[in-house]
C-alpha positions in Angstrom: 10.8 28.5 30.6 11.6 24.9 30.2 8.4 24.0 32.0 6.4 26.1 29.6 8.1 24.5 26.6 7.4 21.0 28.0 3.7 21.9 28.6 3.5 23.3 25.1 5.0 20.2 23.6 2.7 17.9 25.6 -0.3 19.9 24.5 0.8 19.8 20.9 1.3 16.0 21.1 -2.1 15.5 22.6 -3.7 17.8 20.0 -1.9 15.9 17.1 -3.0 12.6 18.6 -6.6 13.7 18.8 -6.4 15.1 15.3 -5.0 11.9 13.9 -7.7 9.8 15.6 -10.6 12.0 14.6 -9.7 12.0 10.9 -8.5 8.5 9.7 -5.8 8.6 7.1 -7.1 8.2 3.5 -6.6 4.6 2.4 -3.8 4.3 -0.1 -4.8 3.5 -3.6 -4.2 -0.1 -4.7 -0.7 -0.3 -6.0 -0.5 -1.5 -9.6 1.4 -4.7 -10.2 5.1 -4.4 -11.1 5.8 -3.7 -14.7 7.6 -7.1 -15.0 4.4 -8.9 -13.9 2.4 -10.0 -17.0 -1.2 -8.9 -16.8 -4.0 -10.7 -18.5 -4.1 -11.3 -21.4 -0.5 -12.6 -21.3 2.0 -11.0 -23.7 2.2 -12.4 -27.2 5.5 -14.0 -26.6 4.0 -16.1 -23.8 2.5 -19.4 -25.0 -1.2 -19.6 -24.0 -1.7 -23.3 -23.4 -0.2 -25.2 -21.9 1.8 -22.8 -19.7 5.5 -23.3 -19.4 6.6 -25.7 -16.7 8.2 -22.7 -14.8 4.9 -20.9 -14.6 2.5 -21.9 -11.8 -0.9 -22.8 -13.1 -3.2 -19.8 -13.1 -5.9 -20.1 -10.4 -9.5 -20.3 -11.8 -11.1 -16.9 -11.7 
């Protein structure tokens, strides 16, 4: 009985493996930036230019 169960488990694992390889997982959707991260345009309370000294300069787009 144990032998049959072991065989069954091995077959199941092989089948799951083949199934996982034949169908690639769907790519996860790009995660939105955290809510505390300002998007562009910056919030109205953020001075536009020049940026505060504690803000890194925005890279040119």
